[in-house]
C-alpha positions in Angstrom: 137.1 -15.1 31.8 133.5 -16.3 32.1 131.1 -14.8 34.6 129.6 -17.7 36.5 126.9 -15.6 38.2 123.4 -15.5 36.6 122.5 -12.0 35.4 118.8 -12.7 35.3 117.1 -13.0 38.7 114.8 -15.6 37.1 117.8 -17.7 36.1 118.1 -18.8 39.8 114.7 -18.9 41.3 115.9 -19.8 44.8 117.9 -16.6 45.1 116.0 -13.3 45.5 117.4 -10.1 44.1 118.9 -7.9 46.8 116.1 -5.3 46.6 113.5 -8.1 47.2 115.2 -9.6 50.2 113.1 -8.6 53.3 116.2 -9.2 55.5 117.9 -6.1 54.0 115.5 -3.6 55.5 115.6 -5.3 58.9 119.4 -5.4 58.7 119.4 -1.6 58.3 117.0 -1.3 61.3 119.6 -3.1 63.4 122.1 -0.3 62.4 119.5 2.4 63.2 118.8 0.8 66.6 122.5 0.8 67.5 122.8 4.5 66.4 119.7 5.4 68.4 121.1 3.9 71.6 124.5 5.6 71.1 123.4 8.9 69.6 122.6 10.8 72.9 126.2 10.3 73.9 127.7 11.0 70.5 125.6 14.0 69.8 125.9 15.4 73.3 122.3 15.3 74.6 122.6 12.5 77.2 122.0 14.9 80.0 118.4 15.5 78.7 116.7 12.6 80.4 113.5 12.4 78.2 115.6 12.4 75.1 118.1 9.9 76.5 115.5 7.4 77.7 113.5 7.8 74.5 116.4 7.0 72.3 117.6 4.1 74.5 114.2 2.4 74.7 113.2 3.0 71.1 116.7 2.1 69.9 116.5 -1.2 71.8 113.1 -1.9 70.3 114.2 -1.1 66.8 117.4 -3.2 67.3 115.7 -6.3 68.7 112.9 -6.3 66.2 115.5 -5.7 63.4 117.2 -8.9 64.6 113.9 -10.7 64.6 113.1 -9.5 61.1 116.6 -10.4 59.8 116.3 -13.9 61.3 112.7 -14.7 60.3 112.4 -13.4 56.8 108.8 -14.4 56.3 107.1 -12.8 59.3 105.6 -9.3 59.3 104.8 -8.5 62.9 108.4 -7.3 63.8 108.3 -4.9 60.8 105.0 -3.5 62.0 106.4 -3.0 65.5 109.3 -1.1 64.0 107.0 1.1 61.9 105.1 2.0 65.0 108.4 2.7 66.8 109.4 4.9 63.8 106.2 6.9 64.0 106.7 7.3 67.7 110.3 8.4 67.2 109.2 11.0 64.6 106.8 12.7 67.0 108.4 11.9 70.4 110.5 15.1 70.6 107.4 17.1 70.5 105.3 14.9 72.7 108.0 14.5 75.4 109.0 18.2 75.2 112.7 18.2 74.3 112.3 20.4 71.2 114.9 22.9 72.6 117.7 20.5 71.6 118.1 20.6 67.9 120.4 17.5 67.7 117.9 15.3 69.6 114.9 16.6 67.5 116.6 16.1 64.1 118.1 12.8 65.1 114.7 11.5 66.1 112.8 12.9 63.1 115.4 11.6 60.6 115.7 8.2 62.3 112.0 7.9 62.6 111.7 8.4 58.9 114.5 5.9 58.2 113.0 3.2 60.4 109.6 3.6 58.8 111.1 3.5 55.3 113.3 0.4 55.9 110.5 -1.4 57.7 108.1 -0.6 54.9 110.7 -1.8 52.4 111.0 -5.0 54.2 107.2 -5.5 54.4 106.8 -4.8 50.7 109.6 -7.2 49.9 107.7 -9.9 51.8 104.6 -9.1 49.8 106.4 -9.2 46.5 108.0 -12.5 47.3 104.6 -14.0 48.3 103.0 -12.8 45.1 105.9 -14.1 43.0 105.6 -17.6 44.5 101.8 -17.7 44.4 
């Protein structure tokens, strides 16, 4: 049985390899945003107001700009907003003072890193695609 799918990414120039699709990183940020908004309830720290509101607000930002990035593959501003949100998330437990709750701290540190990584991946994919088509 013959394989009808091209093995070489250059064989079909209109289709990007999955690793170079900027929508992938933004798609993961949609997932991280949903997790952030639900994690205070799942991990049991919803009673800690600064942690709750931090995760709800930053989660909504990451979610919305993840959708924007997944919808508009060629723009970069939504990825930069999510990078800033990820940096904030990484440090927010210490700035807002809820370091006594390990679940909230680790959740925010880990999710901050993930949001930064996946937003950066999406940005670098855009750059690679622009250089490939230049």
